[in-house]
C-alpha positions as CSV (number, residue, x, y, z in Angstrom):
1,X,42.5,90.3,133.4
2,X,44.9,93.1,134.2
3,X,48.2,93.0,136.0
4,X,50.6,95.6,137.4
5,X,54.1,95.5,138.8
6,X,56.5,97.9,140.4
7,X,60.1,98.4,139.5
8,X,62.7,99.6,142.0
9,X,64.9,102.0,140.0
10,X,67.8,101.1,142.2
11,X,67.7,97.5,141.0
12,X,68.3,98.6,137.4
13,X,71.9,98.0,136.0
14,X,71.9,101.4,134.3
15,X,71.4,105.0,135.3
16,X,67.9,106.6,135.4
17,X,67.0,110.2,135.9
18,X,63.4,111.5,136.1
19,X,63.0,115.0,134.6
20,X,60.2,117.6,134.8
21,X,59.2,118.0,131.1
22,X,58.7,121.8,131.6
23,X,61.7,122.8,133.5
24,X,64.1,120.0,132.4
25,X,65.1,119.7,136.1
26,X,65.9,116.4,137.7
27,X,63.2,115.4,140.2
28,X,64.5,111.9,141.0
29,X,67.2,109.5,140.1
30,X,68.4,106.0,141.1
31,X,71.4,105.2,143.2
32,X,73.7,104.3,140.2
33,X,72.9,107.6,138.5
34,X,73.8,109.5,141.7
35,X,77.4,108.1,141.6
36,X,77.9,109.9,138.2
37,X,75.8,113.0,138.5
38,X,72.8,113.7,140.6
39,X,71.8,116.5,138.3
40,X,73.5,115.9,134.9
41,X,71.6,118.6,133.1
42,X,73.1,121.4,135.1
43,X,76.6,120.3,134.2
44,X,75.9,120.3,130.5
45,X,76.6,123.2,128.1
46,X,73.7,125.0,126.5
47,X,74.5,123.3,123.2
48,X,74.4,119.8,124.8
49,X,71.2,120.7,126.7
50,X,69.6,121.6,123.3
51,X,70.9,118.3,121.9
52,X,69.3,116.4,124.7
53,X,65.9,118.0,123.9
54,X,66.0,117.2,120.2
55,X,67.9,113.9,120.0
56,X,67.0,110.5,121.3
57,X,70.6,109.3,121.7
58,X,73.9,111.1,122.2
59,X,77.3,110.7,124.0
60,X,78.2,113.0,126.8
61,X,81.2,113.1,129.2
62,X,80.6,114.0,132.8
63,X,84.1,113.2,134.0
64,X,87.3,112.1,132.3
65,X,86.7,108.7,130.8
66,X,83.1,108.6,132.1
67,X,81.2,108.4,128.9
68,X,77.4,107.9,129.1
69,X,74.9,107.3,126.3
70,X,71.5,108.9,127.1
71,X,68.1,108.0,125.8
72,X,65.1,110.2,126.4
73,X,61.6,108.8,126.6
74,X,58.3,110.3,127.6
75,X,56.6,108.4,130.4
76,X,53.1,109.8,130.6
77,X,52.6,113.5,130.3
78,X,54.4,114.7,133.5
79,X,57.9,113.3,133.3
80,X,60.8,112.4,131.1
81,X,63.0,109.4,131.8
82,X,66.7,109.5,130.9
83,X,68.5,106.2,130.7
84,X,72.3,106.2,130.9
85,X,74.9,103.5,130.2
86,X,78.6,103.8,131.2
87,X,80.6,103.1,128.1
88,X,83.9,104.3,129.3
89,X,85.4,100.7,128.9
90,X,84.4,100.7,125.3
91,X,85.8,104.2,124.8
92,X,89.1,103.0,126.3
93,X,89.2,100.1,123.8
94,X,88.4,102.5,121.0
95,X,91.3,104.8,122.2
96,X,93.6,101.8,122.3
97,X,92.6,100.7,118.8
98,X,93.2,104.3,117.5
99,X,96.7,104.1,118.9
100,X,97.3,100.8,117.2
101,X,96.0,102.1,113.9
102,X,98.1,105.3,114.2
103,X,101.2,103.2,114.7
104,X,100.5,101.4,111.3
105,X,102.6,103.0,108.6
106,X,100.0,102.2,105.9
107,X,97.1,104.5,105.4
108,X,93.9,103.2,107.1
109,X,90.6,104.9,106.1
110,X,87.1,104.1,107.3
111,X,84.2,105.2,105.1
112,X,80.4,105.0,105.5
113,X,77.7,104.8,102.8
114,X,78.3,106.9,99.7
115,X,82.1,107.1,100.6
116,X,81.5,109.5,103.5
117,X,84.8,109.6,105.5
118,X,84.4,108.5,109.1
119,X,88.0,108.1,110.3
120,X,91.6,108.1,109.2
121,X,94.8,107.0,110.9
122,X,97.9,109.1,111.4
123,X,99.4,108.0,108.1
124,X,96.3,109.2,106.3
125,X,96.3,112.5,108.2
126,X,100.0,113.1,107.5
127,X,99.6,112.5,103.8
128,X,96.7,115.0,103.7
129,X,98.4,117.4,106.1
130,X,95.4,117.3,108.5
131,X,94.6,116.8,112.2
132,X,91.7,114.7,113.6
133,X,89.3,117.7,113.5
134,X,90.2,118.4,109.9
135,X,89.4,114.8,108.9
136,X,86.1,115.0,110.8
137,X,85.1,117.9,108.5
138,X,85.9,116.0,105.3
139,X,82.9,114.6,103.4
140,X,84.2,112.8,100.3
141,X,87.8,113.9,99.9
142,X,90.2,116.9,100.2
143,X,89.8,119.6,97.6
144,X,93.5,119.4,96.6
145,X,93.1,115.8,95.3
146,X,92.3,115.3,91.6
147,X,88.5,115.1,91.0
148,X,89.1,112.1,88.7
149,X,90.9,110.3,91.5
150,X,88.1,111.0,94.0
151,X,85.5,109.8,91.5
152,X,87.3,106.5,91.1
153,X,87.6,106.0,94.8
154,X,83.8,106.5,95.0
155,X,83.2,103.9,92.3
156,X,85.5,101.4,94.0
157,X,83.8,102.0,97.4
158,X,80.4,101.4,95.8
159,X,81.6,98.1,94.2
160,X,82.8,96.9,97.6
161,X,79.6,98.0,99.3
162,X,77.3,96.5,96.7
163,X,79.2,93.2,96.3
164,X,80.3,92.6,99.9
165,X,83.7,91.6,98.5
166,X,87.3,92.6,99.0
167,X,88.8,94.7,96.2
168,X,92.5,94.8,95.6
169,X,93.8,97.8,93.6
170,X,97.4,97.2,92.4
171,X,98.1,100.9,91.9
172,X,96.1,104.1,92.3
173,X,97.2,107.7,92.5
174,X,96.7,109.9,95.5
175,X,97.6,113.6,95.7
176,X,99.6,114.6,98.8
177,X,98.8,117.9,100.6
178,X,101.8,119.6,98.8
179,X,100.4,118.6,95.4
180,X,102.8,115.7,94.8
181,X,101.0,112.6,93.4
182,X,102.0,109.3,95.1
183,X,101.1,105.8,94.0
184,X,99.4,103.4,96.4
185,X,98.5,99.7,96.5
186,X,95.1,99.6,98.2
187,X,92.9,96.8,99.7
188,X,89.3,97.8,100.3
189,X,87.3,95.6,102.7
190,X,83.5,95.6,103.5
191,X,82.8,95.8,107.3
192,X,79.6,93.8,108.1
193,X,77.3,93.7,111.1
194,X,76.1,90.4,112.6
195,X,73.2,90.3,110.1
196,X,75.7,90.5,107.2
197,X,74.8,94.1,106.2
198,X,77.6,96.4,105.1
199,X,78.2,99.2,107.7
200,X,81.4,100.7,106.4
201,X,84.3,100.1,104.1
202,X,87.9,99.9,105.3
203,X,90.7,100.9,103.0
204,X,94.3,100.0,103.7
205,X,96.8,101.7,101.4
206,X,100.6,101.2,101.1
207,X,102.7,103.8,99.4
208,X,104.6,102.0,96.5
209,X,105.9,105.1,94.7
210,X,109.5,104.4,95.7
211,X,109.2,100.7,95.0
212,X,107.9,101.4,91.5
213,X,110.8,103.9,90.9
214,X,113.4,101.4,92.3
215,X,111.9,98.7,90.1
216,X,112.2,100.9,87.1
217,X,115.9,101.5,87.8
218,X,116.5,97.8,88.4
219,X,114.7,97.0,85.2
220,X,116.9,99.4,83.3
221,X,120.0,98.1,84.9
222,X,119.1,94.5,84.3
223,X,118.2,95.3,80.6
224,X,121.5,96.9,80.0
225,X,123.3,94.1,81.8
226,X,121.6,91.5,79.6
227,X,122.5,93.6,76.5
228,X,126.0,94.0,77.8
229,X,126.5,90.2,77.8
230,X,125.6,90.2,74.1
231,X,127.7,93.3,73.3
232,X,130.6,91.3,71.7
233,X,128.2,89.3,69.6
234,X,126.3,92.4,68.5
235,X,129.5,94.2,67.5
236,X,130.4,91.1,65.5
237,X,127.0,91.0,63.9
238,X,127.4,94.6,62.7
239,X,131.1,94.3,61.9
240,X,130.5,91.3,59.5
241,X,128.1,93.1,57.1
242,X,130.2,96.3,57.4
243,X,133.3,94.4,56.2
244,X,131.3,93.0,53.3
245,X,130.0,96.4,52.3
246,X,133.5,97.9,52.5
247,X,134.9,95.1,50.4
248,X,132.2,95.5,47.7
249,X,132.8,99.3,47.6
250,X,136.5,98.8,47.2
251,X,136.0,96.2,44.5
252,X,133.6,98.6,42.6
253,X,136.2,101.4,42.9
254,X,138.9,99.3,41.4
255,X,136.7,98.1,38.6
256,X,135.6,101.7,37.9
257,X,139.3,103.0,37.8
258,X,140.8,100.2,35.8
259,X,138.2,98.4,33.9
260,X,135.4,100.9,33.4
261,X,134.8,99.9,29.8
262,X,134.6,96.2,30.8
263,X,132.3,96.7,33.8
264,X,129.0,95.2,32.9
265,X,125.7,96.4,34.2
266,X,124.9,93.0,35.7
267,X,128.2,92.9,37.6
268,X,127.5,96.4,39.0
269,X,124.0,95.4,40.0
270,X,125.2,92.3,41.8
271,X,127.6,94.3,43.9
272,X,125.0,97.0,44.7
273,X,122.5,94.3,45.7
274,X,125.1,92.8,48.1
275,X,125.7,96.2,49.6
276,X,122.0,96.8,50.1
277,X,121.4,93.4,51.6
278,X,124.2,93.9,54.2
279,X,123.1,97.5,54.9
280,X,119.6,96.3,55.7
281,X,121.1,93.7,58.0
282,X,122.8,96.5,60.0
283,X,119.7,98.6,60.0
284,X,117.7,95.7,61.4
285,X,120.2,95.1,64.2
286,X,120.4,98.8,65.2
287,X,116.6,99.1,65.0
288,X,116.3,96.1,67.3
289,X,118.8,97.7,69.7
290,X,117.0,101.0,69.7
291,X,113.6,99.5,70.5
292,X,115.1,97.2,73.2
293,X,116.9,100.2,74.9
294,X,113.9,102.6,74.8
295,X,111.1,100.2,75.4
296,X,109.9,99.8,78.9
297,X,107.2,98.5,81.3
298,X,104.9,101.4,80.2
299,X,104.8,99.9,76.6
300,X,101.3,99.0,75.6
301,X,100.2,95.4,75.4
302,X,99.7,94.3,71.7
303,X,99.1,91.0,69.9
304,X,102.5,89.7,68.7
305,X,103.6,86.6,66.8
306,X,105.8,84.9,69.4
307,X,107.9,83.1,66.8
308,X,108.8,86.4,65.1
309,X,109.6,88.0,68.4
310,X,112.0,85.1,69.3
311,X,113.7,85.4,65.9
312,X,114.4,89.1,66.6
313,X,116.0,88.1,69.9
314,X,118.0,85.5,68.1
315,X,119.7,88.3,66.1
316,X,121.3,89.5,69.4
317,X,122.6,86.1,70.3
318,X,123.6,84.5,67.1
319,X,127.2,85.6,66.9
320,X,127.9,84.9,70.5
321,X,126.5,81.4,70.3
322,X,128.2,80.7,67.0
323,X,131.6,81.8,68.4
324,X,131.1,79.5,71.4
325,X,129.8,76.6,69.3
326,X,126.3,76.6,70.8
327,X,123.5,75.2,68.8
328,X,120.1,77.0,69.2
329,X,116.9,75.1,68.3
330,X,113.4,76.5,68.3
331,X,110.1,74.6,68.1
332,X,107.5,77.4,68.1
333,X,104.2,77.2,66.3
334,X,104.0,79.6,63.4
335,X,100.6,80.7,64.4
336,X,101.2,81.3,68.1
337,X,100.1,84.8,69.0
338,X,99.8,86.5,72.4
339,X,99.1,89.8,74.0
340,X,102.4,91.0,75.4
341,X,104.7,94.0,75.9
342,X,107.2,93.1,73.3
343,X,110.3,94.7,74.8
344,X,109.9,93.5,78.4
345,X,108.9,90.0,77.1
346,X,112.0,90.1,74.9
347,X,114.1,90.9,78.0
348,X,112.8,87.9,79.8
349,X,113.8,85.6,76.9
350,X,117.2,87.3,76.5
351,X,117.9,86.8,80.3
352,X,117.0,83.1,80.0
353,X,119.2,82.7,76.9
354,X,122.1,84.5,78.6
355,X,121.9,82.2,81.6
356,X,121.7,79.2,79.3
357,X,124.7,80.3,77.4
358,X,126.7,80.8,80.6
359,X,125.7,77.4,81.8
360,X,126.8,75.4,78.7
361,X,129.7,77.5,77.2
362,X,132.4,75.2,78.8
363,X,130.7,71.9,78.2
364,X,131.5,69.4,75.5
365,X,127.9,69.2,74.4
366,X,126.5,72.7,73.9
367,X,122.9,73.3,72.9
368,X,119.9,75.4,73.8
369,X,116.3,74.6,72.9
370,X,113.2,76.8,73.1
371,X,109.8,75.2,72.8
372,X,106.2,76.4,73.1
373,X,102.8,74.8,73.3
374,X,99.3,76.1,73.8
375,X,97.4,74.9,76.8
376,X,93.8,76.1,76.9
377,X,94.0,80.0,77.1
378,X,97.7,80.0,77.9
379,X,100.9,79.1,76.3
380,X,103.9,77.4,77.9
381,X,107.4,78.4,76.7
382,X,110.3,76.3,77.9
383,X,114.0,77.2,77.6
384,X,116.2,74.0,77.9
385,X,119.9,73.7,77.8
386,X,122.4,70.9,77.8
387,X,123.7,71.7,81.3
388,X,123.5,69.3,84.2
389,X,120.7,71.1,86.0
390,X,120.5,73.4,88.9
391,X,121.6,72.2,92.3
392,X,118.9,72.2,95.1
393,X,120.7,74.7,97.2
394,X,120.8,77.1,94.2
395,X,117.2,76.3,93.1
396,X,115.7,77.6,96.3
397,X,117.3,81.0,95.9
398,X,117.6,81.4,92.2
399,X,114.7,83.9,91.9
400,X,115.9,86.1,94.7
401,X,117.1,89.6,93.8
402,X,121.0,89.9,93.7
403,X,121.5,86.2,94.0
404,X,124.0,84.9,91.4
405,X,126.4,82.1,91.0
406,X,128.3,83.9,88.3
407,X,131.8,85.4,88.9
408,X,132.2,89.0,90.0
409,X,131.4,91.5,87.3
410,X,129.8,88.8,85.2
411,X,126.2,89.0,86.5
412,X,124.1,91.4,88.6
413,X,121.8,88.8,90.2
414,X,118.8,90.8,88.9
415,X,118.0,89.0,85.7
416,X,115.6,86.3,86.9
417,X,114.0,88.4,89.6
418,X,113.3,91.2,87.1
419,X,112.1,88.6,84.6
420,X,109.7,87.2,87.2
421,X,108.3,90.6,87.9
422,X,107.8,91.3,84.2
423,X,106.0,87.9,83.8
424,X,103.7,88.6,86.8
425,X,102.8,91.9,85.2
426,X,101.7,89.9,82.2
427,X,99.5,87.7,84.4
428,X,101.8,84.7,84.1
429,X,104.4,82.8,86.0
430,X,108.1,81.9,85.6
431,X,109.7,79.0,87.5
432,X,112.5,76.5,87.3
433,X,111.0,73.2,86.0
434,X,112.4,70.5,88.3
435,X,110.7,67.7,86.3
436,X,113.3,67.9,83.6
437,X,116.8,66.3,83.8
438,X,118.5,69.3,82.1
439,X,118.2,72.9,83.2
440,X,114.8,74.1,82.1
441,X,112.8,77.3,82.9
442,X,109.1,77.3,82.3
443,X,107.3,80.5,81.3
444,X,103.5,80.5,81.3
445,X,101.6,83.4,79.9
446,X,97.9,84.0,79.0
447,X,97.2,84.3,75.3
448,X,95.1,87.4,76.1
449,X,95.9,89.7,78.9
450,X,93.6,89.3,81.9
451,X,92.1,92.7,82.8
452,X,90.9,93.5,86.3
């Protein structure tokens, strides 16, 4: 059984033109097509006419905002049908979205398969010193960017594409059009179709160069402030062995001048050993100061014995606490080791000790205690003091930069906020422990650094 039916072209919700396959001339069209262009071919450039012959689908503009997608299809041997859809409303939405993306101060970059650049917002174009046409000509990246950087971008894009997961890159370098390398924090997102297939990757990058530089300055300022609070004690630590050395030398001089014949070898040896012992003490303190001053956040992570690190910090604090009558207790396992940046980690402990000293120095009962326990793959280090605890109104703001309850010129308000940043860089956490009656800060760090 056969059946046939007739379609009235004017009833169709899209445009239809009928073309002569030999002349490419329009021989018929429906009513909707006539409202746009009765003879669209004649209004096309020679290039677009050639595209129409060779491509099955393309976008053409017959009037401002009047965008039409054409499809060509042979219908028998004597005619070609062109089907057109008005997509001007979609183009308007696309234009509005572009305006929104251009207003975003972060770089937004859309890429297709194999990292082919599809579109970049104004922030991206400004960084690369390009206009929209220039971006359209890019394939993988600009020539002025470092090849190693570009290769890493490609690897990251492939990971997002293959795994269909969001990738967060804490810091990656990008070369600006003038050759200056900036640092960006980037989030790469897979863009999926309705079937769950990846169609593109979207990268959103925030310039953190100034933030990193400001953080480094704040870190240095906080470190010097922490050291400054211990300056009196450190001077005392050096002055004590120096006084002993001078005393021993003067004693030896007197003995050599007056009692040379009676000065035994054993007595001289005893004096020299005392001088050596106290000299080594000064060298140890100065070496600790030198490393503390020059070490920074770029120091490599290494396995350190935490108890030994804490005893080095104790050297800075001993005289100040002794003068104030503060007792320091440590309960740290001898075998506790962790992968840390020793100097930044030491600064965190020194900041916590400084705060504890300030909290208890005027109390009748003055003590500070540091404990550490291992919990699975982490260790928890607590710094207690005999103070009454932190008031609620202070606790909610205590980690904020520049917040301090200390008198003017006594504190910078950066110690805890910088310490928290250092601890986060170690993959850990620092917080005020509200479950303890006394003041207590809880520092949690992984035994081994977590690498992304």
